[in-house]
C-alpha positions in Angstrom: 15.6 -39.0 -45.0 16.0 -38.3 -41.2 15.9 -34.8 -39.9 15.5 -33.2 -36.4 11.7 -33.6 -36.5 11.8 -37.4 -37.2 10.8 -39.5 -34.2 10.6 -43.2 -33.7 8.9 -45.4 -31.1 11.3 -46.4 -28.3 11.2 -50.0 -26.9 8.1 -51.4 -25.2 7.0 -48.0 -24.0 6.6 -46.9 -27.6 7.4 -43.3 -26.5 8.2 -41.1 -29.5 11.9 -40.2 -29.4 13.9 -38.0 -31.7 15.8 -40.2 -34.2 18.7 -37.8 -34.1 20.1 -37.1 -30.7 22.8 -35.0 -29.1 25.9 -36.9 -27.9 28.0 -35.4 -25.2 31.3 -37.3 -25.3 34.1 -34.7 -24.5 31.6 -31.9 -24.2 33.4 -30.8 -21.0 36.3 -29.8 -23.2 34.3 -26.9 -24.5 33.6 -23.7 -22.5 30.6 -24.5 -20.3 28.5 -21.6 -21.6 29.1 -22.6 -25.2 28.3 -26.2 -24.5 25.1 -25.3 -22.7 24.0 -23.0 -25.5 24.7 -25.7 -28.1 22.6 -28.2 -26.2 19.8 -25.7 -25.8 19.9 -24.8 -29.5 19.7 -28.5 -30.3 16.6 -28.8 -28.1 15.1 -25.8 -29.9 15.7 -27.5 -33.2 14.0 -30.8 -32.0 17.1 -32.7 -31.0 15.5 -33.8 -27.8 17.3 -37.0 -27.2 20.5 -36.4 -25.2 22.9 -39.2 -24.6 25.7 -39.2 -21.9 27.4 -41.5 -19.5 28.9 -41.4 -16.1 32.3 -41.7 -17.5 32.1 -38.7 -19.9 34.5 -36.2 -18.2 34.2 -38.2 -15.0 30.6 -36.9 -14.6 31.3 -33.3 -15.9 29.2 -33.9 -19.0 26.2 -34.7 -16.8 26.7 -31.5 -14.9 26.8 -29.5 -18.1 23.6 -31.2 -19.3 21.9 -30.3 -16.1 22.4 -26.6 -16.9 21.2 -27.1 -20.4 18.0 -28.9 -19.5 17.1 -26.8 -16.5 13.4 -25.9 -16.9 13.1 -28.2 -19.9 13.4 -31.7 -18.5 10.0 -32.8 -19.8 11.1 -32.1 -23.4 14.1 -34.4 -23.2 14.6 -38.1 -23.6 17.6 -38.4 -21.3 20.0 -41.4 -21.5 23.0 -42.0 -19.3 25.0 -45.2 -19.2 26.4 -47.2 -16.3 30.0 -48.5 -16.6 30.5 -52.3 -16.7 32.6 -52.0 -13.6 29.4 -50.8 -11.8 27.2 -53.5 -13.3 26.1 -55.1 -10.0 22.8 -54.3 -8.3 24.5 -52.2 -5.6 26.9 -50.6 -8.1 24.2 -49.8 -10.7 22.0 -48.2 -8.1 24.8 -46.1 -6.6 26.0 -45.0 -10.0 22.5 -44.1 -11.1 21.9 -42.0 -8.0 25.2 -40.1 -8.7 24.2 -39.5 -12.3 20.7 -38.3 -11.2 22.4 -35.8 -8.8 24.8 -34.5 -11.4 22.0 -34.2 -13.9 19.7 -32.5 -11.3 16.8 -34.7 -12.3 14.7 -37.4 -10.6 14.6 -39.7 -13.6 16.4 -41.1 -16.6 14.5 -42.3 -19.7 17.0 -45.1 -20.4 19.9 -46.4 -18.4 21.8 -49.1 -20.3 25.3 -50.4 -19.6 28.0 -48.7 -21.6 28.9 -50.2 -25.0 31.4 -52.9 -24.9 29.8 -54.7 -21.9 28.5 -57.6 -24.0 30.7 -60.0 -22.0 28.6 -59.3 -18.8 26.1 -62.0 -18.0 23.3 -59.7 -17.0 20.9 -62.4 -15.8 23.5 -63.5 -13.2 24.7 -60.0 -12.3 21.5 -58.0 -12.1 17.9 -59.0 -11.4 15.5 -58.2 -14.3 14.2 -55.0 -12.7 17.6 -53.5 -12.8 19.1 -54.8 -16.0 18.4 -51.7 -18.0 17.3 -49.3 -15.4 18.6 -48.6 -11.9 15.3 -48.0 -10.3 11.7 -47.7 -11.4 11.5 -44.2 -10.1 14.5 -43.3 -12.2 13.3 -44.8 -15.5 9.5 -44.8 -15.8 8.3 -47.5 -18.1 11.5 -49.4 -18.3 
């Protein structure tokens, strides 16, 4: 059985990540104070994996997350996703910088392309160093 305290190794970094995370799709539709409190309560309970995307609320979800993780960034495994329409080297880097600014952080722990982008030929669109991560400074160990 999986509970909030269960962690699993993530990718080649083998960093222990909470098996149950907090998704933020449509979180901007809630009152900001309530959304921030919910995310913080999740962190208190061990739900330290937070997943978002640049498209969630046109970036509003990332701004809410910034408030929730203020002072707690090192506890969080933070994932945001780039849109397929931004999946070029220049587009990915620009989108990542915008996400970092909205999240008020200097790094993401994972930065994949948003689901549904299987049709993109990554090897032709992005060099290996940027396929899953916009910049090494943004995604250590990626």
